[in-house]
N, C-alpha and C positions, 0 to 999 in steps of 0.2 A: 434129625436128632438123635445123638448118640444114644445107642442101646442100653440099659442096665442088664438085658439078658440077652448075651451075644444068639445071632441067628443062625439057627442050624444051617449047616452048608452040606454040600454033595461032594464038596474037593476036601483031598486031605493032605494039611501041609505037609505031613510028613514023606509024604508019596510025591506033591505036586504043589512046592511051596510058593513059585511064582503065580502058576495058575489061581492057587486058592489065595493070595491077595487080588488076582484079578477078581474072581469070584465075590469075595468079599465085598469088594467097592460094589460090583455091581448090584450086590444085592443091599448097599447103602441107598445108592441112586434110587431104586425102586422105591424102597421106603419113605424116601423123602416124596418122591412124587403121591403118594398117596398120605401122606400127613398133610400135605396143605388142603385136601379134599375131606379129610376128617375134619379140619377146623373150621372148613365152611359150612360144612354140615351142621356143627355142635353150633355156630353163629346162627344159622337160621332157624335150629330149633330154640335157640335163647330169644330171637326177635317174638317169636310168637310167643314167648313163655308166659308173660306178664297178663294179657289180655282172657288168658285160659284159664290161669290159675289165682286171680284177684278177686272173682266170684264166689267161687270156692273155699278162697282163706276167709272171706269176709263171713259166708256161711258157717263155718266153723266157728268165727270167733262169736258167732251171734248166738247159736246154741251153747254154747260152754262159756259164757261171759266171765266165769270165775276161773277161765282157764291164764295163766301164766304166759302164753305164747303169746309175744310181739307181732301181733299179727300189720300192725301198722309198720313195722319196721320192715318186714317181710317184703310186704306189698312195696314200699320205697326202694328195696332192694333191686326187687323183680324189676319193675319199672328203670331204674337205673342200668341194670345189663341188658334190658331190652332194647333201650334208648342206644346203648353203646353199640351193640348187635347191628341195631338197625344203620346207625352213622358207618360204621365197618364196612357194610353193603353197599350205602352209597358213594364209597371213596375206593369201591373195587376191590375190598380187602386188602388194602395197602398194609396195614400194621401187621398180620400174619403173614401176608406173604412175605413179607420182609424177613420177618423171624425164618419163614421157611427156606428165602433165598439164602441166609445167614449160613446157616446148614448144610444145606444144598452144595453151597462152595466148598465148606470143608472137608464134606466128605470127599468129594473130589480132589481137594488138593492134597488132604492126606492119603487118599487112596493111590494118587503118581508118586507124590514121594515113596510110599509104601513100595510100590512096585520095583523104583530103581533099589531101592534099601535091599528089598528080597533078592534081588538081582546077582547083585555084589555079594551077598551072602552066601550065595548058594555056588556062584559059578566062578570059578577061578579066572577065566582070562578077561570076562568083564569087570572082575576085581583088579586085577593088574591091568585096563583101560582106565578104571577110576582111579586108581592111584596114579599113574603118569601124569593125570591133570592137576597135581599137586606139588610141592616142593617134596625133592627127596628127601625120605624119611618120615614123611608128615602120615602119611597111613601106609606104611611097610608091609609090603607082600610076606616078610619074614611071621609077621603077626597074624597072617590070615588062616583061617576061618577068623574076620572078626566078631567081637561082640556087635548085639542087634545093634545096642546105641550107636556103636561106632559107623553102623551101616547108615544108620537115619541120619547123623552126622552128615556123611560123604554124600548121600543121596541129597540134602539142603544145601551143601556147599557148592555141589554138582549143578544146582538150579542157577546161584551166582556164575557159575563160569560157564554155563551155555547162554546165559541173560548177555555177558559181555561177547559170545561168539557169535550172535547172533544180530543181522542188520534189525535197529528199533525195537530190540528185542524186550524193552521196560513196557511196549503198547502192544507187540505182537506176541501174546503168551503163548497163543498155537504154534507159531515159528519156531520159538523156545523151547517147547516140548519135544519139537521134531529134531532138533538140533540135539537136545539131549540125550533122547533114546538112539537116534541115529550111532552114537557113541560105543552101542550096546546090539549095533546092527537091525535095529528094528524101525524102520520104515514107515511112518505116521503118514496116511494119507486122509487128510479132513478137507472136505468139500469149501471152497472160498466161503460161499455165504454162510454156514457154519462155523467156520473160524473167525470170520467177524463177528457174528454174534457172540462167540464165546468170549473175545477178546472185548468188547462192550461188555458183556458181564463182570468180566475182571476188574476193568475200569471201576463201576458202577458197586463193584463188592468193597474195593478200595475206598470212595467216597463216602459210603454208608458208614464204614468204620473209623475213617480218619476224620471226616468233615461233615458226619451226620447226614449225610445223604443230598447234601449241597452241591449240585454240578457247577464248576466253574467255566471261565473260557475256553481254557486247553482243553477239557474234556470236550466239549461240543465242537471245538475245531478238531479235535481227532472223530468224531463221531457226530457229524453234522445233523444226523436225522432227531437227534436229542436238543436242538438248538431252543426249542420251545419252552424247556425247563431251564435255560440260563440262570443261574443266581438263585436256583428253587429247588423243591425236595422234587428228586424224579417219582412219579408214581409205579409202583409195585402193583400192577393189577392182575390180576389171574393170566393173561395173553401174556403180557411180559414175561410172568416168570415160567410158563409153560414153553416161550421161545428160549431162554435160559436155559433152562431145563435141557430140553430137546440139543441145544447146541454144547453143554456138557455132555450128555450121553454119546454124541457124533464123535466127538474126542476121545469118549473109554472106547467107544467100541474101534475105532481107531488104533488104539494100544492093543486091545483085547486081542484082533486080529493079528496083528502085527507079531505078539505074544505067542499065539494058537499057530503062527508058521512059521515059529523058530526052533530053536531047539531047545530052550528054556523049558523047565517043566513046571 
């Protein structure tokens, strides 16, 4: 989840701008991992809350019958929350895991764009390479260094260019990222298993946002392991969330290692 208070980083944007973005993205991915655990811990406590607090609330009410405290209302609310927390546990924490998954994906998607944007903002050769992908004058080198908003726009548009330049780029997001960052001399090496899980996570993200989670025939054809959930909502249990998080981290680490091995600061 985007933090209202920026996390302290040990990397300076002024001294190492591209590494600063890498560091910032990694910090966000770690935060998302812990957030899911915090949610589950809170639900565990909420599930146990009603049985423990019901006797105490009744005792308070009996000792002070003149109190305006709506004890029955509080007990009803506690029992409702406890029941919801129990149902959430029995469903494998699907609801909260789905929320975490969406913010996890937002963190990595924004992070990938920000890395590309920071490269073209700070490196003239990379900027020239990016400029050449568009119609002459669209992003003129005469105007470089570009404003930050322009660099973000370029990064977003380069993703579309990379999709067109990658075989089956619409499904193979990992390959699309390899294409995009190869233009800047960065070789991403993502193991096949992690790349496939990453691509599955990308598809699931799109299905959640655009079809409220119900998988279609085309989705399960692309990822046969999900066949049993065709025309159903895919359960986002904790095991699945962790697998998707691990795949995102694998792609992130591939990019980070490529940046660290490059001349980009």
